[in-house]
C-alpha positions in Angstrom: -3.1 190.3 61.4 -3.1 187.4 63.8 -0.5 184.9 62.8 -1.1 181.2 62.2 0.7 180.2 65.4 -1.3 182.7 67.5 -4.6 181.5 66.0 -4.0 178.1 67.6 -4.3 179.8 71.0 -8.0 179.9 71.6 -7.6 182.4 74.5 -6.5 185.2 72.1 -9.7 187.2 71.5 -8.5 190.8 70.8 -5.6 192.7 69.3 -4.2 196.1 69.9 -2.4 198.2 67.4 1.0 199.7 68.3 -0.6 203.1 69.0 -3.3 201.5 71.1 -1.1 199.5 73.4 1.6 202.2 73.7 -1.1 204.7 74.7 -2.6 202.3 77.3 0.8 201.5 78.7 1.9 205.1 79.0 -1.5 206.1 80.4 -1.3 203.4 83.1 2.2 204.4 84.1 1.3 208.1 84.4 -1.9 207.4 86.4 -0.1 205.2 88.9 2.8 207.6 89.2 0.4 210.5 90.0 -1.1 208.4 92.8 2.1 207.1 94.4 5.2 209.0 93.5 4.9 211.6 96.2 4.3 208.8 98.7 7.4 206.9 97.5 9.4 210.1 98.0 8.1 210.5 101.5 8.8 206.8 102.2 12.4 207.2 101.1 12.7 209.6 104.0 11.1 207.1 106.4 7.9 209.0 106.7 4.9 206.8 107.5 1.6 206.9 105.8 -1.4 205.0 107.3 -3.1 204.8 104.0 -0.5 203.8 101.4 1.8 201.9 103.9 -1.1 199.6 104.4 -1.7 199.0 100.7 2.0 198.3 100.0 2.9 196.5 103.2 -0.2 194.4 104.0 -0.9 193.6 100.3 2.8 193.4 99.4 2.7 194.2 95.7 5.7 196.2 94.7 5.2 199.8 93.4 7.4 198.9 90.4 5.1 196.0 89.5 2.0 198.2 89.9 3.5 200.7 87.4 4.4 198.0 84.9 1.6 197.6 82.3 0.3 194.2 81.2 -2.4 193.7 78.6 -3.8 190.7 80.5 -4.4 187.3 79.0 -5.9 187.0 75.5 -4.6 190.3 74.0 -2.3 190.3 71.0 0.0 193.3 70.8 0.8 194.1 67.2 4.5 194.8 66.7 5.0 193.9 70.4 8.6 193.1 69.9 9.3 196.8 69.5 9.1 197.0 73.3 11.4 195.2 75.9 8.7 193.5 78.1 9.7 193.0 81.7 8.2 189.7 82.4 9.0 186.2 81.0 5.4 185.2 80.3 5.3 187.4 77.2 5.8 185.3 74.0 6.4 186.7 70.5 5.6 185.4 67.1 6.0 187.1 63.7 6.8 190.4 65.5 3.7 190.3 67.7 3.5 189.6 71.4 1.0 188.0 73.8 1.0 186.3 77.2 1.5 182.6 76.7 -0.7 180.5 79.0 1.9 177.7 78.9 4.0 179.8 81.3 1.3 179.6 83.9 2.2 177.5 86.9 -0.3 174.6 87.1 0.1 174.5 90.8 -1.8 177.8 91.0 -4.9 176.6 89.3 -6.5 175.7 92.7 -5.8 179.3 93.8 -7.5 180.6 90.6 -10.6 178.5 91.4 -10.6 179.5 95.1 -10.4 183.3 94.3 -13.0 183.0 91.6 -15.3 181.4 94.0 -14.8 184.2 96.6 -15.5 186.8 93.9 -18.6 185.1 92.6 -20.0 184.5 96.1 -19.5 188.1 97.2 -21.0 189.3 93.9 -24.2 187.3 94.5 -24.7 188.3 98.2 -26.8 191.1 99.5 -24.5 193.9 100.8 -24.6 194.7 104.5 -23.9 198.3 105.7 -24.4 198.0 109.4 -20.8 197.6 110.7 -20.0 201.4 110.8 -16.3 200.7 110.7 -16.1 199.2 114.2 -13.4 196.8 113.1 -10.6 199.4 113.6 -11.9 200.1 117.1 -12.0 196.4 118.0 -8.3 196.2 117.0 -7.3 198.6 119.8 -10.0 197.7 122.4 -8.3 197.2 125.7 -4.9 196.8 124.0 -1.7 197.4 125.8 -0.2 198.6 122.6 -2.1 199.9 119.5 -1.3 198.6 116.1 -0.3 202.0 114.7 1.7 203.2 117.7 3.0 206.2 115.9 -0.5 207.7 115.7 -2.5 209.2 118.6 -6.1 208.2 119.4 -9.1 210.5 119.3 -10.2 209.5 122.8 -8.6 207.9 125.9 -8.6 204.2 126.4 -11.5 204.1 128.9 -13.7 206.2 126.6 -12.8 204.0 123.7 -13.6 200.8 125.6 -16.9 202.2 126.7 -17.8 203.1 123.1 -16.9 199.7 121.7 -19.0 198.0 124.4 -21.9 200.3 123.5 -22.0 199.1 119.8 -22.5 195.7 118.2 -19.6 194.2 116.5 -20.8 192.6 113.2 -17.6 192.1 111.2 -17.9 189.5 108.4 -14.3 189.7 107.1 -11.9 187.3 108.7 -8.7 189.2 107.7 -10.0 192.1 109.7 -11.4 190.1 112.5 -8.1 188.2 113.1 -6.6 191.5 114.2 -9.2 192.1 116.9 -7.9 192.1 120.4 -8.6 189.0 122.4 -11.1 190.9 124.5 -13.0 192.1 121.4 -13.2 188.8 119.5 -15.9 187.2 121.7 -18.1 190.3 121.2 -18.3 189.8 117.4 -21.7 188.5 116.2 -20.1 186.0 113.8 -17.6 183.3 114.5 -15.0 183.8 111.8 -12.1 181.6 110.6 -10.1 180.9 107.5 -12.3 178.0 106.5 -15.4 180.2 106.5 -13.8 183.0 104.6 -15.6 182.6 101.2 -18.9 181.9 102.9 -18.8 185.1 104.9 -17.6 187.6 102.3 -20.2 190.2 101.4 -19.8 193.2 99.0 -20.7 196.0 101.4 -17.6 195.3 103.5 -14.8 197.8 103.1 -12.1 195.2 103.5 -13.8 192.9 101.0 -13.7 195.7 98.5 -10.1 196.6 99.2 -9.3 193.0 98.6 -10.4 193.3 95.0 -6.9 194.8 94.6 -5.3 191.7 96.1 -7.3 189.3 93.9 -6.4 191.4 90.9 -2.6 191.5 91.4 -2.4 187.9 92.7 -2.6 186.7 89.1 -0.4 189.4 87.6 0.4 189.6 84.7 -2.5 187.4 83.6 -5.0 190.0 84.9 -4.9 193.2 83.0 -3.1 196.2 84.6 -6.2 198.3 83.8 -8.2 196.2 86.2 -5.4 196.1 88.7 -5.2 199.9 88.6 -9.0 200.4 89.0 -8.9 198.0 92.0 -6.0 199.9 93.5 -7.7 203.3 93.0 -10.8 201.9 94.8 -8.5 200.5 97.5 -6.9 203.9 98.1 -10.3 205.6 98.4 -11.6 202.9 100.7 -8.6 202.9 103.0 -8.9 206.7 103.3 -12.5 206.2 104.5 -11.4 203.3 106.8 -8.8 205.5 108.5 -11.2 208.5 108.8 -13.7 206.3 110.6 -11.0 204.8 112.9 -10.2 205.8 116.4 -6.9 207.4 115.2 -6.6 211.2 115.1 -5.3 211.9 111.5 -6.3 215.6 111.2 -2.7 216.7 111.0 -2.5 214.5 107.8 -5.6 216.1 106.2 -8.0 213.4 107.2 -11.0 214.8 109.1 -12.6 212.0 111.2 -15.9 210.4 110.4 -17.2 210.3 113.9 -19.0 207.0 114.0 -19.5 207.6 117.8 -22.3 210.0 116.7 -25.5 209.5 114.8 -24.4 212.0 112.2 -21.1 210.3 111.7 -22.8 206.9 111.3 -25.1 208.3 108.6 -22.0 209.8 106.8 -20.2 206.4 107.1 -23.1 204.5 105.6 -23.5 206.9 102.7 -19.9 206.6 101.8 -19.9 202.8 102.4 -22.8 202.4 99.9 -20.9 204.6 97.4 -17.8 202.3 97.7 -20.0 199.3 97.2 -21.5 200.8 94.0 -18.0 201.5 92.6 -16.8 198.0 93.5 -19.4 196.1 91.6 -18.1 196.8 88.0 -14.5 196.0 89.1 -15.7 192.8 90.8 -17.6 191.7 87.6 -14.5 192.5 85.4 -12.3 190.5 87.7 -14.7 187.6 87.4 -14.7 187.8 83.6 -10.9 187.8 83.5 -10.6 184.9 86.0 -13.1 182.9 84.0 -11.1 183.6 80.9 -7.9 182.5 82.6 -9.5 179.3 84.0 -10.9 178.4 80.6 -7.5 178.9 79.0 -5.9 176.7 81.6 -8.4 173.9 81.3 -8.7 173.8 77.5 
């Protein structure tokens, strides 16, 4: 039963029994462990991984935080005091636990609004599937030193440059575009900058869909760990595709290339890109719901 004190919090809309929240917590931990434990073991031996290194270094959300379960805002955990929660935002009353919105830093409200706007705009836009992963090629085009210098390329620099020059660059995602070489940037169809970020995001973009993971964990623990995990799982799948379509040769790591330099490879890329887009939409919508709930609780 929701206590009198908890009833005064209008953002509490659901409660979980001890069996329910313990099951969710343990299930989350096990699923994340299955995804990353082998990687963490390899990383402890200084072995690089172009997929998961990116997701943990570029996005910079600690594996320990990713494993740590949060119910998200608005969930009352019955008998929650029976567990030692690892974040300060959890409040307890009459033996039950919930995330207390009063712990939220008001200085972050502008970030909540900005991210929600990005998510809503990208949801409403028509997806574009015509980039064929050329962003990774533009990042090494005529470069003296490639970004992932521990990896070999699938073709020599002259062949690579010729291929890039033969294809249009139509990147819409600034955080990919900003890593283009200086020689590649003028070739992009769109002029991108930080100020135009929200206006250019579109849901067919691989990096836009990987960023769902970033927008989820940015408001941890207020966004549920279930949503964070689903966004992470999508990000892993998307990054694998991103690397397969890149100019890097990753066959010794079990990643057969998607040869976007061929018609067949471009058809394969588009098919997989559409599948990623379709998987991203439910996660994007769930994030929007949770962000709107967070913003309403902050403004009430």
